[in-house]
Structures are given as structure tokens and as C-alpha cells.
N, C-alpha and C positions, 0 to 999 in steps of 0.2 A: 429815267432812260435818257441817254445822250441823244441829242438831236443829230440828224444825219442830213447833209446837203450834198447833192450831186453837182459837179462842175463840168460843163461840156466845153471841150476845147476844139480848136480848128487848125492846129499846127503850132509853130513856135516862131514868132516874129511879127511885128506890126504889119509889114507889107504883104505877107503871104500866109500868115497863120494867126494865132491868137496874140493879142497885145500883151507883152510880158509884164509890164507894170500893172496893168488892170488885173491880170490873173493873180499876180503875187499879192497885190493889195487885198483882193478878195479872200485869198487863203489866209493872209495875216489877220484880217478882221474876224473871220470865222474862228480861227484858233484863239484869238483874244477873248472871244465870247464863250469859249469852251464847246464849240460846235465841231463835230467830226465832219470831214468831207472826203469825197472820193471822186477822182477825175475819170472822164470818159471821152473818147474821140472816135470818129469813124475810121475804119481800117480801109482807106482808099488812097489813091494817088492825089497829090496836090494838083490844083489847076495849073500852077507853074511855080518856079522857084525864083525868088527875087534876091539879088545881091544887095544886102542891106547897106553896104558901103556906098555903092553907086546908085542904088534904087532902080537898077535896070534888071530885066529878066536875065537869068543865067542860062544861056543857050545850051541845050543838050543835057541839062541836069534835071533829074526827077527825084522827088522825095515822097514818103508816105506820111499821111496826116497823123495817124496813130503813133508812128515812131517819132515824129517831130514833137508831138504833144507830150510824149514821154519825157522829153528834156525838161519841160516845165513841171512835170509831176514827179521829178526825180525817180522815174521809172515805175512809179506806183500808179498804174492806169489800166483801164480795161476798154475793150471795144464797146462802142455805143450800143451795139445790139444786146449787150448784157445789162444795160441799165433798165431797171424795173421800178416804176414809180411807187409801188406799194412798199418798197424797201427804204424810201427816203422821205424826208419831210418837206423838201423844197429842192429846186434846181436853179442854178445860176449860169448864164452864158456870157462870158466876157466878150469884148469886141476885138477889133483887128480885122484887116482885110481878108483874112482867111474865112471870116463869116460870110463875106460877099463873094468869095471865090470857091470855097470848099464846102461850106455848109449850105450855100445857096449859089445861084448864078446872078445875083443882083448886080455885080460889077460889070457884067456883060449885057444883061437883059433889062435892067432897070425895073420899072413897074410891071413888066411881063415875067418877072422872075419866078423860078420854082425853087423849092427847098428840098433838101435831102430827105428822101422818104423815111430813113431810119430815125432822123431827128424829129420829123413830124409825128411819127408813131409814138416816140418817147414822150414828147411834150403833150400829146393828146392824153396820155395817161395821167400826167400831173394835173391837167385841166379837169379831167373827169372826176378826179379825187379832190378837187378844190384845194390843191396844195400850191403854195406861193411859187411864182416864177419870176426870177430877176434877170434883166437883160441890160447891157450897158454899151455905150459907144454906138457903133453901127448895128449891133445885133437887134435892136428893136424894129429895124426895118422888116424883119422876117415875120413879125407878129401877125399881120393880116393873113399870111399864108399858113403859118403854123397853128394859130389859135382861132382865127376867124375875124370877121369884120367888127367894127364898132368898139374896139378896145383902145383906150387912151394910153399913148406912149410918148416918149420924147427922145430926140437925138440932139437936143439943144435948140439951134435955130437955123440949121442948114436948109435953105429953101429947096434945093434939089431933092434931098433925101426926104424931107418932110412932105414935099409935093408927091413923091412916089408913094409914101405911106397913105396919103389921102386918096390917091388914084386907085389904090388897092382896097379901099374901104376902111382903112384905119383912121384913128383920130389922133392927130399930132398936137402936142401941147409944148409951146416954147418953155424953156427951162434954163436956168443958170447952171454953170458947171458944178457948183457946190450943192445943188439941190436934186430932188427926185420927183418923179411923177408916179402916183399910185392910182391904179384902177381897182377900187375896192371890190366891185362886183365880180371882176374876173381874176382878182388876186394876182395882178401883174405889177411889178415895180421896175422902173427904168430910170437911168441917169445918163447924162451926156458923156461923162469921162473925157477921153481924148478926142471926141468930136469938138470939144471946146478947150480942154485943158492946155495950158502952156507950161505948167510945172507939175511935178509929181504930187506935190502937196495939194494942188487944186483937185486933181483927179481923186486923191485919197479922201477928201472931205465928202464928195458925192458918193463914192463907192462905199465908204463906211456907213453913210446914211442908208444906202440901199440894203446892205447886209443887216444893219440894225433893224430896219423895217421888216425884212424877211424873218428875222428872229422873233420880232413881236407878233407877226402874223402866224407863225408856227404855234405860239402860245395860244 
């Protein structure tokens, strides 16, 4: 039976959605391994819209997270409320500021953050069934709120974000861009990706390792 992995997206674009390279590299590696995937995103308004040319907010403009995520999924995507853990072998959450603005409010609240209820419910299902959970870039900051305290993750070596993870009861492990951190007990795999990467090839090395490890853990 073909392995099935869910990918949770937060929009389209590094500054207000999911990081495009991280998402694409995840899809590429899954496909290279012969693993099927399906994308999901919340059907909500974005926190705000960023002009990626100027990196400034686009005043008066609004976009929908699910509709924007559909750009990355070539239209083949479903609302996150339709994601059921028992139909998938693992779940992966790429990074991008949409994680900190749409899937959570970390960008505004820091270590007082809250996560989207629908995402928390979905990830709880994967945790309860002991299915692998992969997160990259900024998305590991959500782990203490999504999955509970005492889970080892990495965002690389950013002192502010790692400090927030610790303040929320998580365990941060410093990690090079090409490597991963695995919490075997909780079956969580994380990698820094563009928290550290300066080139797409650097991000690819760590992301491919994450997907490879998820593949191994499914076995």
C-alpha cells in the first residue's frame, strides 16, 4: 500500500504564507520516494498581505489562506477540517511567516502565542496514533502548544525563537542547516531550513533528510 503524507500549508509566500521552496522541496522528495501526499490549509483570512517586492504590508488588501495555499498545491488541496489522521501515515508542516501569522499568532504574541484550533485538533490525532510529525523552519515553535511540553525540536540557533520554545516548555536543540533533530519518543522530526539556509541547496539537504527520516519512521 502506498504511503500517504499530509502537508499543512499556511498560504503562499515566505513573508505571509508558506515558504515556497520549503514546500516544493518537501513535495519533490516525497515524490522521489514514491510517497503520495495531499495538501491541506485553513479556510481563513490571512493575518495580512505582504508585498514580496517591497516586503511591506499591502494596505487594504486581503487574501484567503486556503485559496493562496492552492497556488502551491496546483489547486489540489482541501480545508484542514477535512484532514483525518487515520487516513495518513505522517504529516509535515513547512515554514514561512504564515506559520507565525496564520497558523498561530507567534509573530505578535511571542511565547504567549496560541495556535489555530483546527491545526491543534489535527496534530493531536497524529500524536495519539504515534504517527511521525515533521516541521521545518519556524514551524517547530508551535510544538509546545500543538503537542505538549518536553519535546525536542530545532529552529537552528536563533536565540529569540529558541528562547520562546524553552519559555513554553519545549526543548530546543541547536542544529546545522543540513541536519535534523529527531525526538524518537514523540516521533517528531525538525530541521532549520530557511531559518539558516542561504541557498536552496542548503535547505534541500536538511529537508530531504527530514522526509527520509519520516519515511523510515513510517516503516
